[in-house]
C-alpha positions in Angstrom: 235.4 163.7 6.0 235.7 160.0 5.4 235.4 157.7 8.0 235.7 154.2 8.0 234.4 152.1 10.9 235.6 148.6 10.4 234.2 145.2 12.8 234.3 141.4 13.0 237.1 140.8 14.1 238.5 138.5 17.0 240.6 135.5 18.2 239.7 132.0 15.9 241.7 129.3 16.0 243.8 128.0 12.3 241.9 126.9 10.0 238.4 128.8 11.4 237.1 131.5 9.6 235.8 135.3 10.4 233.5 138.0 8.1 235.0 141.4 8.5 233.1 144.4 7.7 233.8 148.1 6.8 231.0 150.8 7.3 232.5 154.1 5.3 230.6 157.8 5.1 231.2 160.9 4.5 231.8 160.4 0.4 230.2 159.1 -1.9 231.3 155.1 -1.9 229.6 153.7 -4.1 232.4 154.9 -7.1 235.1 153.9 -4.9 237.3 151.3 -5.7 237.8 150.0 -2.0 240.8 148.5 -0.2 241.2 145.9 2.3 244.1 146.0 4.7 246.0 144.7 7.4 249.4 145.4 10.0 251.1 143.2 11.4 253.5 144.5 14.7 256.5 145.3 13.6 255.7 145.5 9.8 254.4 147.5 7.8 250.2 147.5 6.3 250.3 145.2 3.3 247.3 145.4 1.1 245.1 142.6 0.8 242.1 142.5 -1.3 240.8 145.1 -3.4 237.3 145.3 -5.0 235.7 147.8 -8.3 232.9 150.0 -7.5 230.9 148.1 -8.9 232.2 145.2 -7.3 232.6 142.9 -10.8 235.9 142.7 -10.2 238.2 142.1 -7.0 242.2 141.5 -6.9 244.3 140.0 -4.0 247.3 139.6 -2.5 249.4 136.1 -3.9 249.2 135.5 0.7 245.4 135.2 0.8 244.2 134.3 -2.9 241.9 131.8 -2.8 241.1 131.9 1.1 239.7 135.6 1.3 236.9 136.7 -0.5 236.3 140.3 -0.6 232.3 142.2 -1.9 230.8 145.1 -0.9 227.2 146.3 -1.1 226.6 149.9 -2.4 223.0 150.6 -0.9 224.7 149.9 3.3 227.9 151.4 2.1 229.6 148.6 4.1 232.9 146.5 2.1 233.3 143.3 3.7 236.4 140.4 3.6 235.1 137.0 4.3 238.0 134.9 5.2 239.1 131.3 5.6 240.9 129.0 6.7 242.5 131.1 8.6 246.6 131.1 9.3 248.7 132.2 12.5 250.3 134.8 9.8 247.1 136.7 9.5 247.0 137.8 12.5 247.1 141.2 12.1 244.8 144.8 12.5 242.7 145.3 9.6 241.4 148.3 8.1 239.2 149.7 4.9 239.8 152.7 2.6 240.0 153.5 -0.8 243.1 153.4 -2.2 241.8 156.5 -4.3 241.5 158.3 -1.7 244.5 158.4 0.1 244.2 161.8 1.9 241.2 160.4 4.3 242.0 158.9 8.4 242.4 155.6 9.1 239.7 153.6 11.2 240.6 152.5 14.3 240.7 148.3 12.5 239.7 145.2 13.4 242.1 142.9 15.6 242.5 139.3 13.6 244.3 137.0 16.2 244.6 133.4 14.6 246.1 130.8 16.9 245.6 127.8 19.0 
C-alpha cells in the first residue's frame, strides 16, 4: 500500500516562498508520474503541478505557472514543490499522489497559508 507524507507548509506573507516535500513509499516511485494537488476550503481538489518519472517533463496549472516548480529525487522517493511569489489564493492543503494510482489513499497533506 502506497503512503505519502507531505511536509514543509506553514504561514507565509504574500510574496514569500515555501518548499514542500512529499516522501512516498510502498510502490516503485521512479516509474510513476507524480502530481501535487491542493484543496482550499469549500473548493474541489485541483492539480497544480505534474512531473514525469524521469523529471524531464513538467506541467503546471495556469494559476501557478511561472511561480511554482516541481522536482523529484528518485533516489529519495521524494517529490518537491518550490513555491515562490505566493499569493493569498494559494492558501490550501497541499497533497501529492500519482495520477496513475488513483486508488491510493491520500496523505495527511501540508497546510499552506498565505496572509499578511
